[in-house]
N, C-alpha and C positions, 0 to 999 in steps of 0.2 A: 795323632799318635806318632811318636818318634819311631824312626826306622829301626832302632835297636829293639823295639818291643815286638816287631813283626817276627813270626816264627822263621827260623833259619831256612826251612824248606821253601818259604815264599821267596826269600832272597835268591835262592838257587834257581828258581823258576823264572823270576822276573828281573829285568835289569833295573838298576838303581833309579834311572830317570823315569821309568814306568811307575815304580813304587812311589816316588815323590809326587808324580802327577796324580795318581790315584788317591793318595793320602792328603793332598792339598785341598781337595774339595772343589777344585776349579771346574770340574765337569758339571757341577750342579747348575751352572749358568749356560751350559752348552745345549744345543738342540740335539734331538735323537740322531739326526744325520751326521752332525759333527762328531758325536761320540762313536758312531759306527765307522765313520771314515778313519778316525784315530785307531780304532781297534783293528780294522782290516789292514791298515798300513803297518801297524806295529807287529801284528801276529801272523799275517798272511794265511797260509793253509792250516795254521795251528789254532784257529778260532772257528767256532761253529755256533749256529743258532739252534737253540732247543725250541722246537715248535710242536705243540701237542696236536695241532689241527682241530682242536676242540674249543679254542677261544680266539676271538678276532685279533687280540694283541700280537700273537705270534705271526699271523699272516701279514699284519701291517709291517712288522719288522722284516719279514722275508721280502716284502715288496721294496722296502727302503734299501736293504742290503743288495738286492738284485740290481737296483738302479745305480748303486755305487760301484759294485763289482759283480757282474753276472756269474762269476765262478765261486762266489761266497758259499760256504758250506752250510747245510741245514740237516738236522737229524730229528727223528721222532722215535719215542719209546713205544714199541708195539707190545703191549702187555699180553696179547692173545685174547683180550676181552673187549676190544674196542667195537663200537657200533659200525654198521656198514657205511653209514653216512661219512664217518671219518676216513675210512679206506677210500671211498669215492673221492673225497676232497684231496687226498694225497695224490691220486692219479690226475685230478684236474690241475693241480699245481705243477706236476711234472710236465703236462702238456702246455699249460699257459706260459711257463717260464723256461721251458726246455731245460729243466734242472733235475739233477739227480738228488733224490731225497734218501739220506742214509737211514735205513730202518734198523733199529737196535732191538734185539730180542733178549728176554731173560734166559738164564741157563735152564735147559729143558729138564735136567735131572733135579734141579731145585724145585721147579714147579711140580714135577711128578711126585716128589717126596711129600711136598706140602699138601697136595690134593689127596694123596693116599692116606695121610694121617688125619686130615681135617675135613675132607669133603670139598666139593666144587664151590660151594657158597659159604665158606667159612667166615667171610667178612661180616655177615649178618649176625653172627653169634656173639661177638664181643669186640670192643675197640682193639684189644690186644691181637686178635686174629685178623682184624682188618689191617692193622699196622704190619703184621707179618706178611700178608698178601702184597701190600704196597711195597714193602721192603724187597721181597723176592722178585716181583714183577717190574718194579720201577727203580728203586734206589740202587740196588746192586748192579743192574745193567748200566745205569747212569754213571756210577762210580768207575766201572770198568772202561766205559767209553771216554770219560773225561781224563783218565790217566794218560791218554795219548794227546791231550790238548794243552795249550798254554793259556787259553781264555775261552769263555763261552758267553753267549748272549741270551737273555731271558726277557719275557714280556711282563715281568712283575710290575704292578702299580701299587702305590701306597694306599689307595682307597679300596682295594680289593678285599681287605680284611684287616682286623686289628693287628695280627701278627706281621703285617707287611707295611705298617704305617711309617716305619723309619728306614725303609729300603733306600739306600743311596744309588745314584746313577752309576757309580763305579765303586767296586770293592775288591778286596782280596779274599778269595774263597778258601778259607782255612780247612773247610770240610773236604776239600778236593785237592789237597797238596799245595795250597798256596797259589793257585792259578788266578787270573783276573776274571772277574764276573761283571759283565756289562748289563745294566738295567736301564736302557736309554729312555724309556717312556715312563719311568717311575713316577714322575710328577704329572702325568697326563690323567685326565678324567676319562670315564667311559665314553662320554659324548665326543671327546676329541678323537678317540679311537674309531668310533663309528663314522665320524665325519671324514676321516682319512679313507676308510673303507669305501664310502660312497663316492668321494672325489676321484679315487684312483681305480674304482671298480675292482677292488681286491676280492678274490674268491674266499668265501667263508663257509663254515659248516652249515648245511641246510637245517640242522636241528635248532639253530638259533631262532629261526622263524616259527618254530613250534613251541617256543617258550623255554628253551634250554640256553641260558646265558653262558654256561660252562659245561662242556661235554668231556667227560673222562671215560672210564670204563663203562660199558653199557649197563651192567647191573648196579652201578654205583652213581648213576646220574639220572635225574628226572627233571621234568619241566617245573617251573615255579609260577606262582600267581602274581598279579599286580601288587607292587609295593613290597614284595618279599626280598630279603637280602639276596644279593646276586650269587652268594656261595651256598645258599640254603638247599639247592638241588643236589649238592654233592654230599654223599654219606648222610642223607637226611634223617636216618634212624638214630644217629648219635646225638647226644645232648651237649657235648663239649663245644665251646666256642672256637677252639683251635682245631680246624678241619684242614689238615695238611697231609699230603702223602709222604713227606719226609725229604723230598729232593731239594727243598729250599731252606732247610733248617741247619743251624750251625753245627749241631752234634752229628758227626759222620755216622751214617747207617742207623740213625735212631728209628727210622720207619714211622715217625709220628705223623 
């Protein structure tokens, strides 16, 4: 894509050489460590890792980033409905890496209003209400936090779902003001992720050992059986193939 087709807000946030590198596709042949090193050198304290502490991918990237720069930033979205195992893991990571984990909360008044109008377990009633809950508890806090960054890092992989098959290793995130979005392990398999975890003794969520490949909010996650799709334990009552909370979709604030 030519530079002139990029939204002007992107050009205001990123330098021309960064835009050219992102759009060149050169990062597709780079290792995760090379991409992370580039991001940390270019953005300094204006780049942060988004780690859910509910999937091994985020912890693998946290370990990689810590080895490159122990001061690298990491944040988690605390929806208020996370399982205890996730909170325990956050504290384990603090101790293991001597690292501050930035905990981002939703706006209390927004949550209170939503619950007052729709009940505590509104997400079971319809896709629309589940999207509303995701939007208020995850999408809006993420948008607010990313407004202060120039780049962020995610653990997206192409084989996680059909919606993620074309995920590039580097992209311009138009949904968040044209900042850079780094997906360093986009081309990794789950086996590669787990191999890294084993090789480097990376701490992961204990619920994985109980059949949860992906751990989100407690009422919206469950264990799966052998051969089941790895995302099938998330929002399992929904029939749609597109099971996303909205934080990785192009349309800002869609809540899908």
